[in-house]
C-alpha positions as CSV (number, residue, x, y, z in Angstrom):
1,X,0.0,0.0,0.0
2,X,1.4,3.3,-1.0
3,X,1.6,6.3,1.3
4,X,-1.1,8.1,-0.6
5,X,-3.5,5.1,-0.4
6,X,-2.8,4.9,3.4
7,X,-3.6,8.6,3.9
8,X,-6.8,8.3,2.0
9,X,-7.8,5.3,4.1
10,X,-7.1,7.2,7.3
11,X,-9.2,10.1,6.2
12,X,-12.1,7.8,5.5
13,X,-11.7,6.0,8.8
14,X,-11.3,9.4,10.6
15,X,-14.6,10.5,9.1
16,X,-16.3,7.4,10.3
17,X,-14.9,8.0,13.8
18,X,-16.1,11.5,13.8
19,X,-19.6,10.3,12.7
20,X,-19.6,7.6,15.3
21,X,-18.6,10.2,17.9
22,X,-21.4,12.4,16.9
23,X,-23.9,9.6,17.0
24,X,-22.6,8.6,20.5
25,X,-23.0,12.2,21.7
26,X,-26.5,12.4,20.3
27,X,-27.4,9.1,22.0
28,X,-25.9,10.3,25.3
29,X,-27.9,13.6,25.0
30,X,-31.1,11.7,24.3
31,X,-30.5,9.3,27.3
32,X,-29.8,12.3,29.6
33,X,-33.0,13.9,28.5
34,X,-34.9,10.6,29.1
35,X,-33.4,10.3,32.6
36,X,-34.3,13.9,33.5
37,X,-37.9,13.3,32.3
38,X,-38.1,10.0,34.2
39,X,-36.9,11.7,37.4
40,X,-39.5,14.5,37.0
41,X,-42.2,11.8,36.5
42,X,-41.0,9.9,39.5
43,X,-41.1,13.0,41.7
44,X,-44.6,13.7,40.4
45,X,-45.7,10.2,41.1
46,X,-44.2,10.3,44.6
47,X,-46.1,13.5,45.4
48,X,-49.3,11.9,44.0
49,X,-48.9,8.7,46.1
50,X,-48.1,10.6,49.3
51,X,-51.0,13.0,48.8
52,X,-53.3,10.0,48.1
53,X,-52.1,8.1,51.2
54,X,-52.6,11.2,53.4
55,X,-56.1,11.7,52.1
56,X,-57.0,8.0,52.5
57,X,-55.7,8.1,56.1
58,X,-57.7,11.2,56.8
59,X,-60.8,9.6,55.3
60,X,-60.3,6.4,57.3
61,X,-59.9,8.4,60.5
62,X,-63.1,10.3,59.9
63,X,-64.8,7.0,59.0
64,X,-63.6,5.6,62.3
65,X,-64.9,8.6,64.2
66,X,-68.3,8.2,62.4
67,X,-68.4,4.6,63.3
68,X,-67.7,5.4,67.0
69,X,-70.5,8.0,66.9
70,X,-72.9,5.6,65.3
71,X,-72.1,2.9,67.9
72,X,-72.6,5.4,70.7
73,X,-76.0,6.5,69.2
74,X,-77.0,2.8,68.9
75,X,-76.0,2.1,72.5
76,X,-78.0,5.0,73.7
77,X,-81.0,3.9,71.6
78,X,-80.8,0.4,72.9
79,X,-80.7,1.7,76.5
80,X,-83.4,4.3,76.2
81,X,-85.5,3.2,73.2
82,X,-85.7,-0.5,74.1
83,X,-85.4,0.1,77.8
84,X,-82.4,-2.3,78.1
85,X,-80.0,-1.8,81.0
86,X,-76.6,-0.3,80.2
87,X,-74.9,-3.7,80.5
88,X,-77.4,-5.4,78.2
89,X,-77.0,-2.6,75.7
90,X,-73.2,-2.8,75.8
91,X,-73.4,-6.6,75.4
92,X,-75.7,-6.3,72.4
93,X,-73.2,-3.9,70.8
94,X,-70.3,-6.1,71.5
95,X,-72.1,-9.1,70.0
96,X,-72.9,-7.1,66.9
97,X,-69.3,-6.0,66.6
98,X,-68.1,-9.7,67.0
99,X,-70.5,-10.9,64.3
100,X,-69.5,-8.1,61.9
101,X,-65.8,-8.6,62.6
102,X,-66.2,-12.4,61.9
103,X,-67.9,-11.7,58.6
104,X,-65.2,-9.1,57.5
105,X,-62.4,-11.5,58.6
106,X,-64.0,-14.4,56.7
107,X,-64.5,-12.4,53.5
108,X,-61.0,-10.7,53.7
109,X,-59.3,-14.0,54.4
110,X,-60.9,-15.5,51.4
111,X,-59.9,-12.7,49.2
112,X,-56.2,-12.8,50.4
113,X,-56.0,-16.6,49.9
114,X,-54.8,-18.0,46.7
115,X,-51.7,-18.3,44.5
116,X,-49.3,-15.3,44.5
117,X,-46.7,-14.5,41.9
118,X,-43.1,-15.1,43.0
119,X,-42.3,-11.4,43.0
120,X,-45.4,-10.7,45.2
121,X,-44.4,-13.4,47.6
122,X,-40.8,-12.1,47.8
123,X,-42.0,-8.6,48.3
124,X,-44.4,-9.6,51.1
125,X,-41.6,-11.6,52.8
126,X,-39.2,-8.7,52.7
127,X,-41.8,-6.3,54.0
128,X,-42.8,-8.6,56.8
129,X,-39.2,-9.2,57.8
130,X,-38.5,-5.4,57.8
131,X,-41.5,-4.7,59.9
132,X,-40.8,-7.5,62.4
133,X,-37.0,-6.8,62.5
134,X,-35.9,-10.2,61.4
């Protein structure tokens, strides 16, 4: 190969290197943009999930307070409306609560039973261990 042919070959290869470098830079730029957008979306999702959890906990707290108020009203109605003694009214309320709790536990246990995907089982195991400190 002559020196002139060698120089021509180097110029062509150098042009290819420059083109590959530009493509690499373009891909890096696109990936950086993608990562920035993904981080913004993750922050937005995190805020949405935290807000949702706070609103749900507030709603559950208010629901619990409503349930306590309804039980108190029912207890007073049993005592005054049906002329039951306080102890009989309280026992009736406790019995009602036990029956409702049994129904809820039975239905909830049935819904939670069944085959789980391996990732779900692993996640539940990790969470349980973290909560129990094992």
